[in-house]
N, C-alpha and C positions, 0 to 999 in steps of 0.2 A: 408470555403473558404481557399485555399492554401495561405500561407504567407511565403515568403522566400523559402528556399529549403526543409524544413522538418517540417513545423509548420502549424497549422490551427488557423484561427481567427473565432470565432463564432459570426456572425453578429446578430443573434436573441437572443444571451445571454441566453442559456438554464438555467433554475432555479433548484437549489437543493431544491426540494420541501419537502423532508423528508429524514432523515438519522437515522441509529440505530447502536449501538455497543453492542456486547455481549462478555464477557471475562470470563476467568477461575479464580480460587481462587488466584493464584500467582499474576496475574495482578491486582486483587482487593486489594492486599496489598501494591501496589505501590503508587506513589504520584498523579496519575491521576484518582484514584478510583472514585472520585465524578463526573467525566465526562463521565462515562460509563452508559449505560441504564440498563444492566443486568449483575450482577456478580454472577457466579455460585460458590458454596462452595465446589463442588466435581469435580475433574478433569475428571471423567468418565461421567459426565452430566447424570447419571442414565442409561447409555448404557452398552452393553456387550462388546464393543470393542472401542479402541481409534478412529478408523475411523468413527464409528457410532456417537461417541461423537462430532467429528469435524463437521460432517454433520448436527447434531442437532444445533450446534452453528450457522451455516449459515442459516438454515431454520428459526430460531428464529429472526436473524438479518433482513433477507429479509421481513418476515411477519410484523415485528415491523416498519420497514422503510416505508412500504406501508401504514400501519395504521397511522403513524405519518404524512404522506403526505395527509391523508384524502381520500385515495383511497381504492378500493378493488382489489384483484388479477385479476379479470376479466377485469379491466380497463387498466392494464399494457400490453403494446404491446410486449415488448421484455425484456428478462433477459440476461445480459452479465456478465460472471464470470469465474473464474478459481481458482486453488489452487496448492499445491505442491505435492499432492498424485498422484500415478501412474494413468495416463489417467484422471486426474482431477476428480476422482470419487466423491469427496465431493460435487462439484458443479453439476455434472451430475445427481447424485442420489437426490440431493436437488431439482433440476429442475423437476425431475420425480414427486416429491411430490407437488411442487408448481404448476405444470401444466401451466407454462407460456412459450411461445415460447422462445427458448434458443439458445444463441450463446456462445459456450465454447471457452475460450482463455487461453493461457499459457504464462506468462512472468515471472515465478518464483515469487520472492517477489515484482516485479514491477507490478504485475497484478492489484493491486488496482487502479492505475492511467491509466493503459492500458484500463481497462474496463470502467473507468469513461470517458476517452477521446472518446472512441468509442460510448458510450451512448450519450454523448453530440453531437457527429457528426450525429448520427441517428436523434436526435431531431432537430438539427440546419438545417439539410437538408430537413426536412419535412417528413422523412421516418417513424416517430413515434411521438406520443404526450407524452407518458410516457414510460420511460425505466429505469429498475433497474440495477445498477452495484453493484457487490458484490464479496467478496473474504474471505478466512478464512485460518487459520493454527492451528495446535495443536502441542504442544511440544513433546508429546509422539509419534505421527505419523511421524513427521519430523525426530526425532532421530532414530526411527526404520528404516526408509527408507534410510536416507542419512549417518547415522553414526552407532551407536549401540543402541539397545533397552535400555530404561531408567532402566529396571530391571537389566541390566548388570553392571551398576554403574561404567562405565569407567571414568577415569580422563581426563580432557581437558586442553589444553594450555591456557595461558592468552588471546590469540588472538581469541579464540572461542567465539561464541555468543549463546544466549539463545532464542530459538524459542518461540514466543508469542502464547499463546492459546487464540484465539479470532476471531471474525468475524465482518465485517463491511459492511453495505449496504447503498446505496443512491438511491433515486428516482429522476431522471432527467426529467423535464417537460418543455413544450414549453412556459408556462406562470404560474404565481403564485407569491407568496411572498417567499422570501428567498435569500440567496447568489446566485450569478450567475457565470457561467463558461464562461470565456472570451477567453481563448487561450489554446493551447496545442502544445507540441513539441514531436514528436515521436523519440524515441531513435534508435540508430544503435548499432550493436553488437561490443563491444570493448574487446579485449583479449590481455592482457599484459604478458601472459605466466605463470601466477601463477597457481600452481597445488594443493596447500594445501587447502582442504575443511574446515579446521579449521581457515582459515584466509580470509573469504569471504569479510570482510570490505575492505581490501587492494585490492582484486580483483575487487570489484565493484566501487571503488572511481573514476578511470579514466572514466568509463562510465557515472557516475553522472556529472562529470565536463564537459565532452563532450556535454551532452544534455543541461546543463545550459548555456554553452557558445553558443550553436546553438540557443537556445531560445532568448538570449539577442541579438544575431546578426540578427536573422530573424525579430525581432520586433524593432530593433534599440533602445533598452532601456538599462539603467544601472541597476545594481543590486538594487540600492536604490529606484527603482520604487516600489518594494515590501517591505512591512513591515517585512515579514518573507519569507525566502526561506528554506524549510525543505526537506532534503533527507529522504529516506525511512528507511534504516537500515544499514547505514555505521558504526554506533556506534563509539567507541573511536578510533580504528585504522584507519578506513576508513575516518572518519570525519577529523582527523588531516592531513591525506594524501591529502584529497581534498583541504583543506586550503592551503597546500604547493603548490599544482598544480595551484590553482588560482593565487597565488603570482608569481609563475614562468611564468605564461601566461599573467601577467599584468592585471588581472581582479580584480577590486576593490570590492571584496566580503564584505569588512568591511563596505560598505555603507548600508547594510541591516543586519537584525538579521539572521544569518546563523546557522541553527541547524539541528538536526537529530532526527527522531522519535524514533530510537533505543536508544538514550540518554535520552529520556524524560519519558518513560513508567515505568522504574524501579528505585528503590532507591539503588544506588551503594554501599552505606555504610551498608545497612541492608539486601540486597538481593544478593545472589551469582549468578551473571550473566556474569562473565568473562568480555568481552569487551563491552557487552550491548545486546540489543534485536535484533531479526531478525524475518523473517517469513512474509508471505503474510498479516497476520493479524496485523502486527506491524504498518505499515503506515496507514492501513485502520482504525483501532480503534483510533489511535492518531489523525488522520485527521478528521474523522467523529464524533469523540467525543470531545477531548480536544481543537483542533485548531478551529473547527467550533463554539464551545461554546464561545471561546474568541472573534471570529468575531462577533457573535451575541451580545456580551456585548460591542462592540465598541472598543475593544482593538487592533483589527487587521482590516485594511480596504482592503488590498490586500495581497495575499499569493500565492506562487508558491510551489506546492508539487511535488517533484521529486522522485517517487518510484523507487527503485533500485532492480535489480534481477540478480542472478547468475544462468546461464542456464546450469548447470551441471546435470548429472544423476549418480546414482551408477555405471552404466556400463561404462560411459565415464571416471569416476575417476579410476575405476579398470583397465582400459585399458591405463592409463597414460596420458590421454588428459589434456590439460590446461583448464581453466575455462572461457568460453565466458560470458560476462556480458552485461547488457542493463539497461537503465533508461528512463522512460517516465515522462514528466512534464505536469501538468495541473495547470492553473491559476484560482483561485477562488477569487472573489471580492464581497464586501458588496454591496447589492442592491442599 
């Protein structure tokens, strides 16, 4: 049901019946390694191309999420997903293998919560009983498409971010045991004129703040309602900028634990990741792995995940366009 100007409240409280996370070797060396379901020791995942490796990550995550939900693929009504590769081929080709009715979406790195919000809306409206939301990214595919192939060995500025190799999937159901999805706020495109593709955290921060402020306004709640508010991949630069913007706008973000998935997944002292993590897989694996496990342990009762995305393309960058950004927010609460 519509709440305020751009938010949904889910009256049936769709259930996160099962989730799964699959990551690469570099993510398996970080501080959240124990919270992932599968850690691959080889970046190629035994495939002949980086793109096929990314698709394999996603297929594994979706299949495991369905298994963890106690379902079969035949019981799932729809799969909603997207990624960063051209024409979202990782998801489209995975959907070909999964043979589940498919809705492809693109929100860049905000896709994890865009797909989850849509999955929850399908279930809450009665349009489906079981919907899978999924997304993925791969460091080598993202570097090749948006910047330079990893084999080139180009140097990066401190503002650059390191794309996560990983996939996350969640099964949303109309009933069952597990955390519930209570609210969502759909982002609007915000473009502050930044053109540097190596400074996406700064480009995305205003969109994240805009969506969080809209969420608080639409539901008439304070940040302290949530134990955790986590953005998707603002990392060091964007996270600090978002805090400054909240202060300027008079939003008491200090009432809650305000963090960023891009700050959590890697060890900044031991892993060379510049400003932090990015990618569709970043918010997906941190949310469906680390944060949900904390919720199941009783450490978190309510959390707001605000996945952030930079909607640029290689063509738009080459033509001198600025970077339009978006953020989608989903509230998850303990049952």
